[in-house]
N, C-alpha and C positions, 0 to 999 in steps of 0.2 A: 656455237653448238655445245651442248652439255655433254660432258664425258662421264659416263656411268661405268663403275667398276665393281668388282667383287671384293674391293678392299675391306669392307666390313666383315667379310667372311675369311679374310686372310689369304685370298688367292691372287689378287692383283692382276686380274684379267680385264682388259678394256672391252666392255660390252659392245661398243660401236664396232670395233674391229671384229669381234666374234660374230655379230649380226651380218656384217658385210661378207665375212668368210662363208657363212651359211648361205648367203645369197649367191655367191660364186659356185658353191657346191650344188645349189638348185639349178643354176645355169648348166652346169656339167651334166646333171641328171636329165634335163630337157634335151640337151644336145646328144647325149649318149643314146637315149631312146629314139630320137629322130634319125640319127645315123644308123643305128641297128635296123630300124624299119626300112630305110632306103637301101641298105646293103642286103636286105631280105634275111637278116639274122633272126628277126622276130616278126610276128604277124601283127598287123594293126588291130585285129580283132582279139588278140591275145591279152593275157593278164599282165605280162611284163610291160607292154607299151603303156597301158593305163596306169600301172604302178609307177613307171618313170615320170609320168605327168603329175601324179598326185604327190610324189616325193619332191619333184622340182617346185611345184606350186607351194607346197608347205614351207620349204626352205626359203624360197624367195619372199613369201609372205612374212616369215619371221624377220628376214633382213629389212623389210619395210618398216619395222618398228624403230630402226635407227634413222632412216631417211624416208619418211612417209611420202607417198605419192598416191593420190586417190585413184586415178585411172589404172595404175599398175596394180593396186590392191584389188580393184574390181576384177581385173583380168585374172589374177591369181585365185581369187575366191571362186570365180566361174570355172577355171580349170580344175580346181579342187573338187567342187561339187559334181561336175560332169564326170571327172575321173572316178570318183567314189561310186557314182551310179553305174558306170561301166564295169568296175570291179565287182560290184554286187550282182549285176546281171550275169557276168561270166561265171562267178562262183555258183549262182543258182542254176545256170545251165549245166555246169559240171556235175552238180549234185543230181540233177535230173537224169543225166546220162548214166551216172553210176547206178541209180535206182533201176533204170531200164535194163542195164546190163545184168544186174543181179536177178531181176525178174526173168530175163531171157534165159539165164543159166538154169533157173528152176524149171521153166516151161519147155526148154528144148534139150534137156539132158546135158547141160553144161556148155553149150556152144553159143556164145554171144554173136558169132558171125552169122549164124542162121537167122537169129532175131533181126539183125540189121538188114539182111537181104529181104526179109518178109515185110519190114517196115516201109 
């Protein structure tokens, strides 16, 4: 196994160790998100759950540069892509609700509750 370091930059950090550490942090991100979901601390449709998956997949994918495994890389890329789509959908939905609330305030004299009851 080749040992890569930041020696040429004067830091003396073992890149293999750094990659493996990032992989462990990715595992922690996966497990924290799943645990929070099971304990009902976060919602599976929420932004935090998708973010924990994207962060975990990114960190584990980086760690695979030290010890590559094709099937693990494919899983991480899939989690990353699906998680990014989920985040984009949730952000778009949030923006849509904000626009509806602003329009409702204009049309109902400032009461977004009335707008939601009519919708």
